[in-house]
N, CA, C and O of each residue as an XYZ file, in Angstrom:
720
protein
N       0.760     -1.135      0.058
C      -0.188     -0.141     -0.115
C       0.875      1.338     -0.087
O       1.954      1.252      0.498
N       0.567      2.324     -0.592
C       1.035      3.415     -0.750
C       0.470      4.770     -0.222
O      -0.536      5.206     -0.782
N       1.001      5.444      0.760
C       0.486      6.701      1.089
C       0.940      7.653      0.273
O       2.083      7.624     -0.181
N       0.016      8.658     -0.007
C       0.506      9.883     -0.944
C      -0.232     11.013     -0.589
O      -1.456     10.901     -0.528
N       0.319     12.121     -0.334
C      -0.312     13.417     -0.097
C       0.032     14.761     -0.687
O       1.099     15.297     -0.390
N      -0.734     15.266     -1.421
C      -0.300     16.458     -2.119
C      -0.037     17.793     -1.098
O      -0.768     18.184     -0.188
N       1.191     18.328     -1.537
C       1.822     19.121     -0.450
C       1.924     20.623     -1.286
O       2.177     21.630     -0.625
N       1.745     20.710     -2.553
C       1.475     21.756     -3.281
C       0.757     21.570     -4.567
O       1.082     20.708     -5.383
N      -0.248     22.418     -4.730
C      -1.188     22.268     -6.163
C      -0.545     23.201     -7.010
O       0.550     23.723     -6.797
N      -1.414     23.414     -8.149
C      -0.823     24.185     -9.319
C      -0.574     25.505     -8.938
O       0.561     25.960     -9.080
N      -1.499     26.199     -8.462
C      -1.483     27.399     -7.883
C      -0.481     27.903     -7.045
O      -0.022     29.020     -7.286
N       0.023     27.093     -5.876
C       0.858     27.147     -4.975
C       2.378     27.007     -5.576
O       3.368     27.621     -5.177
N       2.311     26.003     -6.680
C       3.738     25.828     -7.361
C       4.063     26.932     -8.264
O       5.226     27.328     -8.345
N       3.163     27.432     -8.918
C       3.274     28.677     -9.824
C       3.826     29.944     -8.813
O       4.760     30.638     -9.216
N       3.277     30.178     -7.638
C       3.575     31.126     -6.883
C       5.058     30.813     -6.319
O       5.685     31.787     -5.904
N       5.598     29.707     -6.273
C       6.610     29.573     -5.487
C       7.869     29.731     -6.686
O       9.032     30.015     -6.400
N       7.370     29.487     -8.054
C       8.396     29.604     -9.093
C       8.508     31.418     -9.377
O       9.570     32.001     -9.595
N       7.333     31.987     -9.318
C       7.372     33.443     -9.317
C       8.390     34.050     -8.255
O       9.211     34.914     -8.562
N       8.250     33.477     -6.881
C       9.097     33.851     -5.986
C      10.533     33.571     -6.145
O      11.405     34.368     -5.799
N      10.749     32.466     -6.654
C      12.115     32.107     -7.232
C      12.778     32.997     -8.199
O      13.937     33.398     -8.088
N      11.891     33.303     -9.241
C      12.204     34.080    -10.432
C      12.553     35.695     -9.832
O      13.446     36.341    -10.380
N      11.875     36.201     -8.824
C      12.036     37.402     -8.240
C      13.393     37.358     -7.176
O      14.056     38.336     -6.832
N      13.537     36.376     -6.890
C      14.881     36.071     -5.997
C      16.160     36.136     -7.039
O      17.202     36.761     -6.843
N      15.888     35.487     -7.980
C      17.035     35.546     -9.243
C      17.048     37.023     -9.694
O      18.100     37.626     -9.483
N      16.353     37.485    -10.098
C      16.070     38.711    -10.686
C      16.709     39.855     -9.734
O      17.388     40.742    -10.253
N      16.512     39.830     -8.496
C      17.016     40.585     -7.286
C      18.426     40.640     -7.366
O      19.034     41.710     -7.358
N      19.036     39.405     -7.452
C      20.404     39.324     -7.440
C      21.224     39.196     -8.530
O      22.452     39.202     -8.436
N      20.497     39.056     -9.774
C      21.396     38.847    -11.015
C      21.253     40.567    -11.631
O      20.281     41.282    -11.875
N      22.574     40.743    -11.711
C      22.595     42.296    -12.307
C      22.990     42.416    -13.826
O      22.837     43.385    -14.569
N      23.503     41.257    -14.079
C      24.147     41.074    -15.452
C      23.599     39.928    -16.351
O      24.225     38.916    -16.666
N      22.122     40.303    -16.772
C      21.460     39.667    -17.597
C      22.017     39.084    -19.121
O      21.690     38.049    -19.702
N      22.872     40.030    -19.486
C      23.479     39.659    -20.809
C      24.507     38.799    -20.830
O      24.823     38.325    -21.921
N      25.269     38.405    -19.590
C      26.206     37.526    -19.276
C      25.633     36.141    -18.719
O      26.411     35.221    -18.470
N      24.200     36.008    -18.523
C      23.703     34.960    -17.719
C      22.841     34.250    -18.496
O      22.132     34.789    -19.346
N      22.847     32.899    -18.234
C      22.419     31.689    -19.141
C      21.623     30.840    -18.008
O      22.020     30.760    -16.845
N      20.375     30.179    -18.530
C      19.948     29.179    -17.467
C      20.193     27.652    -18.381
O      20.280     27.475    -19.596
N      20.251     26.775    -17.348
C      20.530     25.552    -17.755
C      19.653     24.467    -16.879
O      20.017     24.223    -15.729
N      18.604     23.881    -17.380
C      17.934     22.966    -16.511
C      18.371     21.490    -16.727
O      18.841     21.045    -17.774
N      18.152     20.820    -15.615
C      18.481     19.426    -15.473
C      17.127     18.581    -16.142
O      15.941     18.594    -15.812
N      17.718     17.986    -17.024
C      16.594     17.068    -17.547
C      16.155     16.060    -16.447
O      16.879     15.487    -15.633
N      14.771     15.969    -16.608
C      13.650     16.279    -17.279
C      12.997     17.429    -16.495
O      12.962     18.535    -17.033
N      12.594     17.297    -15.545
C      11.564     18.262    -14.806
C      12.494     19.496    -14.711
O      12.005     20.533    -15.160
N      13.883     19.578    -14.153
C      14.272     20.721    -14.130
C      14.307     21.576    -15.458
O      14.029     22.775    -15.475
N      14.594     21.007    -16.319
C      14.718     21.605    -17.627
C      12.983     22.578    -18.127
O      12.832     23.667    -18.680
N      12.031     21.634    -17.652
C      10.584     22.709    -17.698
C      10.602     23.558    -16.919
O      10.162     24.675    -17.193
N      11.164     23.225    -15.633
C      11.082     24.413    -14.750
C      11.904     25.554    -15.012
O      11.629     26.701    -14.658
N      12.990     25.175    -15.687
C      14.102     26.336    -16.339
C      13.078     27.430    -17.350
O      12.913     28.650    -17.318
N      12.512     26.335    -18.228
C      11.693     27.187    -19.268
C      10.847     28.081    -18.633
O      10.779     29.234    -19.060
N       9.822     27.524    -17.138
C       8.911     28.577    -16.692
C       9.805     29.842    -16.168
O       9.483     31.006    -16.406
N      10.792     29.526    -15.539
C      11.747     30.587    -14.997
C      12.099     31.715    -16.031
O      12.015     32.932    -15.872
N      12.519     30.994    -17.144
C      12.945     31.846    -18.399
C      11.745     32.637    -18.677
O      11.866     33.862    -18.686
N      10.610     32.108    -18.905
C       9.312     32.916    -19.377
C       9.131     34.106    -18.448
O       8.948     35.265    -18.820
N       9.219     33.599    -16.963
C       8.848     34.496    -15.852
C       9.872     35.898    -15.946
O       9.420     37.028    -15.755
N      11.167     35.658    -16.237
C      12.295     36.502    -16.354
C      11.897     37.580    -17.579
O      12.072     38.794    -17.472
N      11.380     36.980    -18.658
C      11.086     37.923    -19.932
C       9.794     38.465    -19.475
O       9.664     39.640    -19.818
N       8.736     37.963    -18.772
C       7.528     38.599    -18.344
C       7.957     39.870    -17.374
O       7.553     41.021    -17.538
N       8.651     39.531    -16.571
C       8.832     40.442    -15.391
C      10.226     41.707    -15.518
O      10.412     42.740    -14.875
N      10.847     41.205    -16.389
C      12.216     42.074    -16.513
C      12.324     42.171    -17.895
O      13.395     42.644    -18.276
N      11.504     41.853    -18.781
C      11.630     41.978    -20.362
C      13.179     41.543    -20.983
O      13.717     42.041    -21.971
N      13.654     40.600    -20.212
C      15.134     40.207    -20.660
C      14.871     38.603    -21.221
O      14.231     37.768    -20.582
N      15.464     38.379    -22.465
C      15.304     37.147    -22.859
C      16.612     36.355    -22.969
O      17.477     36.608    -23.808
N      16.702     35.245    -21.934
C      18.116     34.875    -21.521
C      17.903     33.449    -22.270
O      16.822     32.862    -22.311
N      19.343     32.901    -22.967
C      19.266     31.846    -23.361
C      19.389     30.683    -22.618
O      20.045     30.585    -21.580
N      18.709     29.741    -23.193
C      18.303     28.486    -22.026
C      19.125     27.168    -22.686
O      19.242     26.997    -23.900
N      19.577     26.423    -21.830
C      20.058     24.775    -22.306
C      19.699     23.963    -21.446
O      19.468     24.385    -20.313
N      19.571     22.726    -21.716
C      19.179     21.424    -21.256
C      20.326     20.602    -21.049
O      21.136     20.478    -21.967
N      20.523     19.937    -19.789
C      21.453     19.090    -19.149
C      20.998     17.748    -19.219
O      19.969     17.504    -18.589
N      21.527     16.843    -19.835
C      21.378     15.199    -19.350
C      22.646     14.867    -18.781
O      23.679     14.814    -19.448
N      22.559     14.589    -17.263
C      23.510     14.139    -16.640
C      23.676     12.571    -16.292
O      24.227     12.109    -15.293
N      23.080     11.874    -17.330
C      23.059     10.289    -17.157
C      24.425      9.755    -16.976
O      24.712      8.974    -16.068
N      25.325     10.223    -17.926
C      26.633      9.419    -17.820
C      27.648     10.121    -16.878
O      28.828      9.839    -16.667
N      26.906     11.067    -16.391
C      27.954     11.702    -15.063
C      27.633     11.136    -13.781
O      28.385     11.369    -12.835
N      26.425     10.293    -13.605
C      25.995      9.929    -12.378
C      27.108      9.001    -11.720
O      27.814      8.383    -12.517
N      27.350      8.829    -10.360
C      28.181      7.832     -9.681
C      27.304      6.640     -9.469
O      27.782      5.717     -8.808
N      26.234      6.541     -9.880
C      25.538      5.074     -9.509
C      24.856      4.773    -11.125
O      23.739      4.281    -11.286
N      25.612      5.107    -12.043
C      25.171      4.949    -13.271
C      25.131      3.100    -13.621
O      24.424      2.665    -14.529
N      25.903      2.280    -12.843
C      26.178      0.869    -13.073
C      24.959      0.346    -12.135
O      24.530     -0.759    -12.468
N      24.383      0.906    -11.112
C      23.675      0.404    -10.330
C      22.184      0.700    -10.875
O      21.287     -0.113    -10.651
N      21.947      1.886    -11.595
C      20.517      2.052    -11.940
C      20.091      1.352    -13.291
O      18.961      0.876    -13.399
N      20.940      1.299    -14.240
C      20.444      0.442    -15.450
C      21.763     -0.133    -16.309
O      22.772      0.564    -16.417
N      21.684     -1.245    -16.811
C      22.630     -1.714    -17.709
C      22.769     -1.031    -18.912
O      23.862     -0.836    -19.442
N      21.684     -0.655    -19.369
C      21.519      0.198    -20.594
C      20.776      1.514    -20.370
O      19.580      1.657    -20.624
N      21.682      2.597    -19.808
C      20.834      3.595    -19.527
C      20.271      4.602    -20.548
O      21.009      4.871    -21.495
N      19.047      5.204    -20.483
C      18.667      6.004    -21.563
C      19.137      7.462    -21.658
O      18.716      8.234    -20.796
N      19.949      7.918    -22.593
C      20.576      9.138    -22.879
C      19.597     10.018    -23.599
O      19.262      9.859    -24.773
N      19.095     11.120    -22.658
C      17.918     12.126    -23.130
C      18.888     13.234    -24.018
O      18.250     14.024    -24.713
N      20.023     13.317    -24.035
C      20.864     14.504    -24.917
C      20.947     15.474    -24.248
O      19.938     15.726    -23.590
N      22.069     16.376    -24.115
C      22.284     17.498    -23.732
C      22.144     18.460    -24.764
O      22.625     18.151    -25.854
N      21.457     19.817    -24.623
C      21.281     20.850    -25.395
C      21.613     22.185    -24.798
O      20.817     22.937    -24.236
N      22.947     22.386    -25.003
C      23.467     23.607    -24.707
C      24.270     24.156    -25.911
O      25.300     23.633    -26.337
N      23.699     25.242    -26.401
C      24.072     25.810    -27.812
C      24.587     27.084    -27.575
O      24.533     27.876    -28.516
N      25.097     27.469    -26.476
C      25.975     28.717    -26.302
C      27.085     28.303    -25.563
O      27.113     27.197    -25.022
N      28.163     29.246    -25.486
C      29.423     29.142    -24.826
C      29.079     29.434    -23.328
O      28.402     30.384    -22.934
N      29.659     28.461    -22.555
C      29.482     28.794    -21.021
C      30.546     29.232    -20.402
O      30.608     29.350    -19.178
N      31.369     29.479    -21.110
C      32.992     30.121    -20.522
C      32.386     31.651    -20.028
O      31.698     32.436    -20.681
N      32.876     31.766    -18.707
C      32.690     33.149    -18.443
C      31.389     33.582    -18.113
O      31.245     34.757    -17.772
N      30.452     32.850    -18.157
C      29.038     32.910    -18.165
C      28.555     32.898    -16.749
O      29.283     32.299    -15.957
N      27.369     33.496    -16.240
C      26.812     33.296    -14.900
C      25.524     31.941    -15.398
O      24.709     31.970    -16.320
N      25.726     31.110    -14.602
C      24.896     29.843    -15.318
C      23.674     29.612    -13.947
O      23.969     29.476    -12.760
N      22.464     29.620    -14.463
C      21.316     29.321    -13.221
C      21.082     28.140    -13.631
O      20.471     27.982    -14.688
N      21.489     27.138    -12.930
C      21.280     25.888    -12.867
C      19.980     25.462    -12.238
O      19.727     25.871    -11.105
N      19.115     24.661    -12.882
C      17.623     24.573    -12.517
C      17.370     23.173    -12.115
O      17.669     22.356    -12.986
N      16.891     22.686    -11.003
C      16.306     21.268    -10.950
C      15.012     21.332    -10.085
O      14.702     22.302     -9.393
N      14.310     20.209    -10.203
C      13.149     20.177     -9.215
C      13.458     19.924     -7.757
O      13.104     20.767     -6.933
N      14.169     18.696     -7.329
C      14.394     18.541     -5.957
C      15.703     18.102     -5.822
O      16.341     17.309     -6.514
N      16.041     18.793     -4.731
C      17.691     18.324     -4.197
C      17.612     17.354     -3.020
O      16.903     17.592     -2.042
N      18.186     16.509     -3.111
C      18.095     15.415     -2.102
C      19.334     15.323     -1.391
O      19.638     16.104     -0.489
N      20.216     14.160     -1.878
C      21.694     13.892     -1.401
C      22.866     14.857     -1.986
O      24.013     14.877     -1.539
N      22.358     15.701     -3.126
C      22.970     16.726     -3.753
C      24.123     15.946     -5.092
O      24.954     16.596     -5.725
N      23.886     14.558     -5.239
C      24.649     13.820     -5.822
C      24.148     14.426     -7.449
O      24.978     14.572     -8.347
N      22.958     14.675     -7.596
C      22.634     14.952     -9.125
C      23.211     16.375     -9.366
O      23.712     16.587    -10.470
N      23.189     17.357     -8.453
C      23.755     18.415     -8.651
C      25.383     18.417     -8.779
O      25.999     19.345     -9.304
N      25.895     17.442     -8.318
C      27.260     17.211     -8.537
C      27.726     16.806     -9.950
O      28.603     17.401    -10.577
N      27.054     15.743    -10.374
C      26.943     15.296    -11.728
C      26.775     16.484    -12.790
O      27.471     16.569    -13.802
N      25.756     17.398    -12.437
C      25.392     18.464    -13.363
C      26.508     19.234    -13.434
O      26.894     19.568    -14.554
N      27.292     19.695    -12.171
C      28.607     20.448    -12.341
C      29.582     19.958    -13.215
O      30.171     20.629    -14.062
N      29.752     18.627    -12.956
C      30.897     18.053    -13.758
C      30.461     18.273    -15.287
O      31.282     18.753    -16.069
N      29.189     17.930    -15.711
C      28.684     18.002    -17.018
C      28.914     19.421    -17.508
O      29.543     19.579    -18.555
N      28.505     20.345    -16.911
C      28.573     21.812    -17.287
C      29.999     22.193    -17.633
O      30.303     22.881    -18.608
N      31.001     21.597    -16.590
C      32.312     22.322    -16.730
C      33.062     21.620    -18.186
O      34.040     22.080    -18.775
N      32.242     20.327    -18.559
C      32.862     19.899    -19.872
C      32.676     20.768    -21.080
O      33.338     20.651    -22.112
N      31.632     21.736    -20.857
C      31.411     22.726    -21.900
C      32.171     23.987    -21.744
O      31.993     24.890    -22.560
N      33.021     24.126    -20.742
C      33.703     25.398    -20.319
C      33.858     25.748    -19.065
O      33.308     24.974    -18.281
N      34.432     26.674    -18.572
C      34.429     27.125    -17.056
C      33.407     28.427    -16.982
O      33.552     29.443    -17.663
N      32.487     28.230    -16.153
C      31.543     29.357    -15.982
C      32.307     30.256    -15.014
O      33.273     30.012    -14.292
N      31.528     31.466    -15.228
C      32.327     32.608    -14.060
C      31.812     32.138    -12.853
O      32.496     32.072    -11.831
N      30.384     31.735    -12.934
C      29.630     31.443    -11.665
C      28.430     30.558    -12.045
O      27.781     30.678    -13.084
N      28.181     29.499    -10.906
C      26.816     28.663    -11.203
C      25.987     28.935     -9.996
O      26.439     28.919     -8.851
N      24.787     29.178    -10.301
C      23.705     29.525     -8.986
C      23.043     28.458     -9.095
O      22.947     28.145    -10.281
N      22.469     27.652     -8.315
C      21.574     26.816     -8.058
C      20.315     27.001     -7.602
O      20.222     27.313     -6.415
N      18.994     26.856     -8.439
C      17.738     27.093     -8.151
C      17.063     25.704     -8.280
O      17.056     24.946     -9.250
N      16.526     25.566     -7.117
C      15.684     24.459     -6.815
C      14.229     24.697     -6.231
O      13.987     25.553     -5.380
N      13.259     23.817     -6.799
C      11.850     23.970     -6.388
C      11.708     23.291     -4.946
O      10.983     23.789     -4.084
N      12.289     22.372     -4.782
C      12.116     21.817     -3.493
C      13.274     21.074     -2.793
O      13.894     20.186     -3.378
N      13.563     21.465     -1.489
C      14.510     20.900     -0.948
C      14.260     19.874      0.027
O      13.645     20.138      1.060
N      14.668     18.794     -0.213
C      14.310     17.753      1.180
C      15.177     17.207      2.187
O      14.939     16.325      3.013
N      16.309     17.931      1.968
C      17.318     17.522      2.823
C      18.056     16.348      2.686
O      18.251     15.922      1.547
N      18.611     15.606      3.892
C      19.487     14.465      3.610
C      20.653     14.459      2.584
O      20.772     13.518      1.800
N      21.608     15.623      2.589
C      22.568     15.850      1.780
C      23.763     14.785      2.255
O      23.983     14.492      3.430
N      24.407     14.326      1.228
C      25.451     13.481      1.579
C      26.840     14.182      0.961
O      27.966     13.859      1.338
N      26.595     15.082      0.063
C      27.496     16.324     -0.526
C      27.334     17.549      0.107
O      26.196     17.947      0.356
N      28.374     18.242      0.419
C      28.262     19.838      0.721
C      27.955     20.597     -0.159
O      28.747     21.487     -0.469
N      26.349     20.427     -1.014
C      26.107     20.998     -2.045
C      24.556     21.796     -1.493
O      23.665     21.129     -0.968
N      24.456     23.039     -1.678
C      23.538     23.699     -0.950
C      22.645     24.557     -2.139
O      23.441     25.194     -2.831
N      21.401     24.736     -2.525
C      21.029     25.715     -3.188
C      20.999     27.261     -2.934
O      20.732     27.665     -1.803
N      21.266     28.140     -3.956
C      21.258     29.445     -3.697
C      19.850     29.872     -3.393
O      19.504     30.655     -2.508
N      19.124     29.269     -4.218
C      17.495     29.662     -4.085
C      16.859     28.324     -4.066
O      17.145     27.351     -4.763
N      15.857     28.450     -3.062
C      14.810     27.098     -3.082
C      13.725     27.402     -2.888
O      13.527     28.124     -1.910
N      12.578     26.992     -3.718
C      11.016     27.185     -3.456
C      10.558     26.854     -2.180
O       9.740     27.595     -1.635
N      11.046     25.655     -1.518
C      10.194     25.320     -0.554
C      11.161     24.266      0.232
O      11.842     23.491     -0.440
N      11.213     24.241      1.549
C      11.988     23.143      2.355
C      11.033     22.309      2.738
O      10.184     22.848      3.448
N      10.861     21.095      2.501
C      10.029     19.745      2.809
C      10.921     18.793      3.348
O      11.550     17.998      2.649
N      11.006     18.877      4.937
C      11.634     17.839      5.724
C      11.069     16.548      5.368
O       9.845     16.421      5.357
N      11.889     15.510      5.056
C      11.365     14.023      4.550
C      12.189     13.027      5.469
O      13.344     13.296      5.800
N      11.500     11.784      5.896
C      12.372     10.743      6.180
C      12.664      9.987      5.013
O      11.876      9.945      4.069
N      13.954      9.275      5.025
C      14.607      8.591      3.786
C      13.836      7.685      3.143
O      14.195      7.291      2.033
N      12.714      7.234      3.703
C      11.610      6.417      2.971
C      10.706      6.944      2.453
O       9.844      6.264      1.897
N      10.645      8.216      2.483
C       9.375      9.156      1.861
C       9.968      9.522      0.397
O      11.177      9.447      0.178
N       9.200      9.851     -0.415
C       9.559     10.309     -1.584
C       8.787     11.656     -2.093
O       7.593     11.809     -1.835
N       9.528     12.615     -2.825
C       8.721     13.887     -3.220
C       8.533     13.441     -4.610
O       9.376     12.830     -5.267
N       7.407     13.779     -4.990
C       6.851     13.659     -6.496
C       6.399     14.555     -7.019
O       5.304     14.985     -6.659
N       7.184     15.187     -8.153
C       6.730     16.477     -8.778
C       6.262     16.100     -9.994
O       6.967     15.451    -10.767
N       4.911     16.505    -10.308
C       4.228     16.334    -11.502
C       4.031     17.728    -12.333
O       3.384     18.675    -11.887
N       4.606     17.718    -13.454
C       4.426     18.845    -14.186
C       3.334     18.615    -15.410
O       3.266     17.529    -15.986
N       2.511     19.704    -15.744
C       1.821     19.299    -16.787
C       2.322     18.955    -18.265
O       1.729     18.230    -19.064
N       3.635     19.675    -18.482
C       4.056     19.121    -19.885
C       4.310     17.760    -19.937
O       4.238     17.203    -21.032
N       4.627     17.060    -18.837
C       4.931     15.506    -18.597
C       3.806     14.592    -18.153
O       3.593     13.439    -18.526
N       3.149     15.304    -17.312
C       2.133     14.450    -16.254
C       0.710     14.857    -16.679
O      -0.235     14.077    -16.566
N       0.602     15.931    -17.104
C      -0.879     16.586    -17.326
C      -1.321     17.368    -16.332
O      -2.371     18.000    -16.449
N      -0.602     17.410    -15.291
C      -1.061     18.229    -13.946
C       0.053     19.008    -13.546
O       1.150     18.616    -13.942
N       0.011     19.915    -12.922
C       1.102     20.537    -11.945
C       0.718     20.073    -10.484
O      -0.374     20.464    -10.073
N       1.440     19.336     -9.707
C       1.221     19.093     -8.238
C       2.372     18.383     -7.598
O       3.106     17.564     -8.150
N       2.424     18.739     -6.549
C       3.741     18.019     -5.821
C       3.174     17.160     -4.607
O       2.542     17.760     -3.737
N       3.338     15.988     -4.518
C       3.092     15.348     -3.310
C       4.209     14.666     -2.749
O       5.289     14.661     -3.340
N       4.047     14.107     -1.692
C       4.856     13.082     -0.683
C       4.202     11.966     -0.772
O       2.975     11.880     -0.817
N       5.162     10.846     -0.809
C       4.634      9.513     -0.635
C       5.442      8.733     -0.048
O       6.662      8.892     -0.078
N       4.793      7.707      0.612
C       5.635      6.658      1.067
C       4.897      5.254      1.234
O       3.697      5.127      1.480
N       5.850      4.185      1.051
C       5.231      2.650      0.984
C       4.881      2.476      2.410
O       5.654      2.850      3.293
N       3.747      1.924      2.663
C       3.307      1.533      4.016
C       3.202      0.029      3.888
O       2.674     -0.496      2.908
N       3.751     -0.700      4.967
C       3.628     -2.114      5.031
C       2.473     -2.654      5.451
O       2.349     -3.878      5.512
């Protein structure tokens, strides 16, 4: 049996993304030298939404890229014998740029570590700023987001489920746990 409870609905999720965007706008002074990179899959969708909100509120059109970290994972051999590569799409030079790295959930920090390794294969950014929708704690690496939408304390046997309308047909965030 599985227990699942919605913790954010579509309206609340949008409000958090708007707040994240305003935090980025407040701290980012050089939009000409700033790029957004979303970690595939859901981080990429959230990056698109943040890009659109920056355009809406600041009238700045920031270049965006999408990062597949599959081959950079430290658990690659454990998750699949034949991993599915989704492809990185970064069509700009990252060297000396401010990169806003976007993901949906930060947990152990290992996904972000893999993303940092992947980005530096494209060049050395001036700065990397991490923006995440949900921080659930339990870090295994000393990695913290610069901007987080919401901190959701969890136990190790719980899971945060981010559903986005572009992939799942609905915007919703829930927490779930298998019950014995």
